[in-house]
C-alpha positions in Angstrom: 45.8 39.4 -3.6 43.6 37.7 -6.2 44.5 34.4 -4.8 43.0 35.2 -1.5 39.7 33.6 -0.7 37.2 36.5 0.1 35.9 34.3 3.0 39.3 34.4 4.7 38.9 38.2 4.9 35.2 38.2 5.9 33.9 38.5 9.5 31.9 35.4 10.6 29.3 37.7 12.2 28.6 40.5 9.6 30.1 38.6 6.6 31.7 41.7 5.4 35.4 42.4 4.9 37.0 42.8 8.3 37.0 46.2 9.9 39.4 46.4 12.8 39.8 42.6 13.2 40.6 41.2 16.6 42.0 37.8 17.3 40.5 35.5 20.0 42.5 33.0 22.1 41.1 30.3 19.9 42.8 32.0 16.8 39.5 33.0 15.2 39.1 36.6 14.0 36.1 38.9 14.3 35.3 42.6 13.7 35.9 44.4 17.0 32.5 46.1 16.9 30.7 43.0 15.9 32.3 41.0 18.8 31.5 43.7 21.4 27.9 43.8 20.2 27.6 40.0 20.2 29.0 39.7 23.7 26.7 42.3 25.1 23.8 40.6 23.5 24.6 37.0 24.6 26.1 38.0 28.0 28.9 35.5 27.5 32.4 35.9 26.0 32.1 33.0 23.5 33.7 32.7 20.1 31.0 33.0 17.4 32.7 30.3 15.4 33.7 27.6 17.8 31.9 28.6 21.0 35.0 28.6 23.2 35.0 31.1 26.0 37.7 33.8 25.7 39.4 34.5 29.1 41.2 37.7 28.0 40.5 40.7 25.9 41.3 40.0 22.2 44.1 41.9 20.5 44.0 43.6 17.2 45.3 41.5 14.3 47.5 43.9 12.4 48.5 41.6 9.7 44.9 40.8 8.8 43.9 44.4 9.1 46.6 45.3 6.6 45.5 42.5 4.2 41.9 43.7 4.3 42.9 47.3 3.7 45.1 46.2 0.7 42.2 44.1 -0.7 39.7 46.9 -0.5 42.2 49.3 -2.0 42.9 47.0 -4.9 39.1 46.4 -5.5 38.3 50.1 -5.4 41.1 50.8 -7.9 39.7 48.2 -10.3 36.3 49.7 -10.0 37.6 53.2 -10.6 39.5 52.0 -13.6 36.3 50.9 -15.2 36.8 47.2 -14.9 33.7 45.2 -15.1 33.8 43.9 -11.5 30.8 42.6 -9.6 30.2 44.9 -6.6 28.8 42.0 -4.6 31.4 39.3 -5.2 34.5 41.3 -6.4 34.8 39.1 -9.5 34.9 40.0 -13.2 31.6 39.9 -15.0 31.4 36.8 -17.2 27.9 36.8 -18.7 25.9 39.2 -20.8 22.2 39.9 -20.5 20.4 39.0 -23.7 17.9 41.9 -23.3 20.1 44.9 -22.7 23.5 43.5 -23.7 24.9 44.5 -20.3 27.3 42.2 -18.5 26.0 40.5 -15.4 28.0 38.7 -12.6 28.4 35.0 -13.0 27.6 34.2 -9.4 24.1 35.5 -9.8 23.5 32.0 -11.2 24.8 30.3 -8.1 21.5 30.5 -6.4 19.8 28.9 -9.4 22.5 26.2 -9.3 21.7 25.6 -5.7 18.0 25.4 -6.4 18.6 23.0 -9.3 20.8 20.8 -7.1 18.4 20.9 -4.2 15.4 20.0 -6.5 17.3 17.0 -7.8 18.4 15.9 -4.3 15.1 16.3 -2.6 13.2 13.7 -4.6 15.8 11.1 -3.8 15.8 11.9 -0.2 12.0 12.0 -0.1 11.8 8.7 -1.9 14.1 7.2 0.7 12.0 8.4 3.5 8.8 7.2 1.9 10.4 3.7 1.5 11.4 3.7 5.2 8.0 4.6 6.3 6.3 1.9 4.2 9.0 -0.6 5.3 7.9 0.0 8.9 4.2 -0.5 7.9 5.0 -3.7 6.1 7.0 -4.9 9.1 4.0 -4.1 11.3 1.7 -6.2 9.0 4.3 -9.1 8.9 4.4 -9.1 12.7 0.6 -9.1 13.0 0.4 -12.0 10.5 3.0 -14.0 12.4 1.4 -13.4 15.8 -2.0 -14.3 14.4 -0.7 -17.6 12.9 1.2 -18.4 16.2 -2.1 -18.0 18.2 -3.8 -20.3 15.6 -1.1 -22.9 16.0 -1.2 -22.7 19.8 -5.0 -23.2 19.8 -4.6 -26.1 17.3 -2.2 -27.8 19.6 -4.5 -27.3 22.5 -7.4 -28.9 20.6 -5.3 -31.8 19.5 -4.1 -32.4 23.0 -7.8 -32.3 24.3 -8.9 -34.8 21.6 -5.9 -37.1 22.4 -6.8 -37.1 26.1 -10.4 -37.9 25.3 -9.3 -40.7 22.9 -7.0 -42.1 25.6 -10.0 -42.1 28.0 -12.2 -44.0 25.6 -9.5 -46.6 24.9 -9.0 -47.1 28.5 -12.7 -47.6 29.0 -12.8 -50.1 26.1 -9.9 -52.0 27.6 -11.7 -52.2 30.9 -14.9 -53.5 29.3 -12.9 -56.1 27.3 -11.3 -57.4 30.6 -14.8 -57.5 32.2 -16.2 -59.5 29.3 -13.3 -61.9 29.3 -13.8 -62.5 33.1 -17.5 -63.1 32.6 -16.8 -65.6 29.8 -14.5 -67.6 32.0 -17.1 -67.6 34.7 -19.8 -68.8 32.3 -17.6 -71.7 31.2 -16.9 -72.8 34.8 -20.5 -72.6 35.9 -23.2 -73.0 33.3 -25.9 -72.4 35.8 -24.8 -68.8 36.0 -25.2 -68.4 32.2 -28.6 -66.7 32.3 -27.6 -64.3 35.1 -24.3 -63.4 33.3 -26.3 -62.8 30.1 -28.6 -60.4 31.9 -25.6 -58.7 33.4 -24.0 -58.2 29.9 -27.1 -56.8 28.5 -27.5 -54.5 31.4 -23.8 -53.5 31.2 -23.8 -52.6 27.4 -27.2 -50.9 27.5 -26.2 -48.6 30.4 -22.9 -47.4 28.7 -23.6 -44.4 26.5 -21.8 -44.0 23.2 -18.6 -41.9 23.3 -19.5 -38.3 22.7 -17.4 -35.6 20.9 -16.4 -33.1 23.6 -17.3 -29.4 23.1 -14.7 -26.8 22.1 -12.4 -29.2 20.2 -12.8 -27.4 16.9 -10.9 -24.3 15.8 -13.0 -21.2 16.4 -12.5 -19.6 13.0 -14.3 -16.3 13.7 -11.6 -15.5 16.2 -9.0 -15.4 13.4 -11.0 -14.5 10.2 -13.8 -12.3 11.5 -13.2 -8.6 10.6 -9.4 -9.3 10.3 -8.5 -6.3 8.2 -10.5 -4.0 10.6 -8.9 -5.5 13.7 -5.4 -5.1 12.3 -6.2 -1.5 11.2 -7.6 -0.7 14.6 -4.5 -2.0 16.3 -2.3 -0.1 13.9 -4.3 3.0 14.7 -3.7 2.6 18.4 0.0 2.4 17.8 0.2 5.3 15.3 0.3 9.0 16.3 -0.4 12.1 14.3 1.6 15.3 14.5 -0.8 18.2 14.0 1.8 20.5 12.4 4.6 19.4 10.1 7.5 21.8 9.4 8.1 23.0 5.8 11.8 22.7 5.0 11.4 25.0 2.0 10.9 27.9 4.5 13.6 27.0 7.0 16.4 29.5 7.6 19.8 28.0 6.6 20.9 27.9 10.1 18.0 25.6 11.2 18.2 21.8 11.0 15.0 19.8 10.8 14.5 16.2 11.8 13.8 13.5 9.3 10.1 13.4 10.3 9.9 17.2 10.1 8.7 17.6 13.7 11.9 19.0 15.4 14.0 22.0 14.7 17.5 22.9 16.0 19.9 25.8 15.4 23.4 25.5 14.0 26.0 28.3 13.7 27.2 27.7 10.1 24.7 28.2 7.4 23.7 25.3 5.2 24.0 25.6 1.4 20.3 26.0 0.8 18.8 27.8 -2.3 17.5 31.3 -1.6 14.0 30.5 -2.8 11.2 33.0 -2.2 9.6 30.9 0.6 12.7 30.8 2.7 13.7 33.0 5.7 17.1 34.6 5.1 17.4 36.8 8.2 15.1 35.6 11.0 16.0 32.1 12.1 12.4 30.7 11.6 10.5 27.9 9.9 6.8 27.7 9.0 4.4 24.8 9.4 3.5 23.1 6.1 -0.2 23.8 6.3 -2.0 27.1 6.6 -5.4 27.8 8.1 -8.2 30.0 6.9 -11.0 28.9 9.1 -11.9 26.7 12.2 -10.2 25.9 15.4 -6.7 24.3 15.6 -4.2 23.5 18.3 -0.7 22.0 18.6 1.8 21.6 21.5 5.5 22.3 21.3 8.1 20.9 23.6 10.5 23.8 24.4 12.2 22.1 27.3 15.6 23.6 28.3 15.9 25.5 25.0 17.8 28.8 25.8 16.1 31.0 23.2 12.9 30.3 21.3 9.7 31.8 19.8 6.5 30.0 18.9 3.4 31.4 17.3 1.5 32.2 14.1 2.0 34.6 11.2 0.3 35.4 7.9 1.1 33.8 4.6 1.9 37.2 3.0 4.3 38.3 5.8 7.7 39.2 4.5 10.3 36.5 5.0 13.2 38.3 3.5 15.2 40.7 5.7 14.5 41.7 9.3 10.9 43.0 8.9 9.2 39.7 9.6 8.7 40.4 13.3 7.4 43.9 12.8 3.8 43.0 11.9 1.4 40.1 11.5 3.1 37.9 14.1 1.4 36.6 17.2 3.8 34.6 19.4 5.3 34.0 22.9 9.0 33.8 23.4 11.7 32.9 25.9 14.5 35.4 25.1 16.8 36.1 28.0 19.6 37.4 25.6 17.2 39.8 23.8 17.9 38.3 20.4 14.4 37.9 19.1 11.9 40.4 17.8 8.4 41.1 19.0 6.3 38.6 21.1 4.9 38.1 24.5 7.9 37.3 26.9 8.0 34.2 29.0 10.1 34.9 32.0 10.9 31.4 33.2 11.7 28.0 31.7 8.7 26.0 30.8 8.6 22.5 29.3 5.8 22.8 26.7 3.7 25.4 25.0 0.2 24.9 23.7 -1.1 27.0 20.9 -4.9 27.4 20.3 -5.9 29.1 17.1 -9.5 30.2 16.6 -9.4 31.7 13.1 -13.1 32.7 13.0 -13.0 34.0 16.5 -9.8 36.0 15.9 -7.8 34.7 18.8 -4.5 33.0 19.4 -4.1 31.6 22.9 -0.9 30.2 24.5 -0.8 28.1 27.6 1.3 25.7 29.6 -0.4 22.3 29.3 1.8 20.7 32.0 0.6 23.2 34.7 -2.6 24.1 32.9 -1.5 27.8 33.1 -2.7 30.5 30.7 0.2 32.5 29.3 -1.3 35.1 26.8 -4.1 35.6 24.3 -3.9 37.8 21.2 -7.2 39.1 19.8 -7.4 40.3 16.2 -9.3 39.8 12.9 -7.7 37.3 10.5 -8.2 37.9 6.8 -5.1 36.1 5.5 -4.1 32.4 5.6 -2.4 31.8 9.0 0.7 29.6 9.3 2.3 28.2 12.5 5.9 29.4 12.8 8.9 28.3 15.1 12.2 29.9 16.0 14.9 28.2 17.9 18.4 29.7 18.7 19.7 26.8 20.8 22.4 24.7 19.2 21.8 21.8 21.7 18.1 21.6 22.4 15.4 21.0 19.8 11.9 22.4 19.6 9.6 19.4 19.1 6.1 19.4 17.9 4.3 16.8 20.0 2.1 14.1 18.5 -1.6 13.5 19.5 -3.3 10.2 19.7 -6.0 9.5 17.2 
């Protein structure tokens, strides 16, 4: 019995040792009571592990039931015999508290180990993301430099072609004059009487011809390329960059929530991720907070909730309890789409909508929700804020993300 992994004897819903386990058609096991409650809540007969629909009523797994009863009996016997067994993990106590000399369970340190591992992993991941963002910025500047130089080269070619054409015109004119002079010289040799007339004609010809002039617009117009160059590049970059008014805080995310690399999208997964159980993190409600709190002023953000089957969006206080199931009982102002009745308090949205806009007026004490696509008001909460207010987001859809939409600067 000691060789059994306690996870193999634990229900995937309540995470306790199986009580009356039943086996689904997909071979996964669940407590009978947990499965019935889950199916009533979701309205579908899906397996909580793999999501497959069960077409028939599950049967009791007598073998697993016997194993669980034997495990519980053996654990209770060890406890009654005075063995130093951790009541939470069923393992022998391996450490001793230095203050009271009492044994403590070794696994109490597992959360500290997770925290240490996460704290060493996050800087590497964050550094990688920083490098990727600056890589994009450098590429933008390289592209701008290349396009500016290409434009300069194209203008240079145009100016050279214009000067070349002008020079060819001058050369053709000089050649024509040379032929005229040569013809006149031949005429003068043949008939000396015409000498004076030809001389007058030559004087008139050269005096009437203006000197070749430099055409306008043949020089490179340098202000086009150098004038306010940094400002023009910055302005172009500004037009291509968008700002997201709210960024998600991964340190608060429930272990069943997955955030995007840019911290603007959140999706639900069934299996919990091995996150450290830090004080800021939700451990029961599948929520995540925004990274910045507000204690004055007016703020707004828009959230794309398109096609998500179960979600909640709103604000809460910084001091609201994130551990346990009391989070939604007070200091939460939100709207929700909850056809399966899985979420806590909040103003219900009865139909699918694409987007929700949240308008927070801290000093005025209001939180308003609207549909920006149809310009429809959904609900307004009125209160008096005294604590720092944080945006919060809940998504129980394993396929569709909630996405905080960017705004143009």
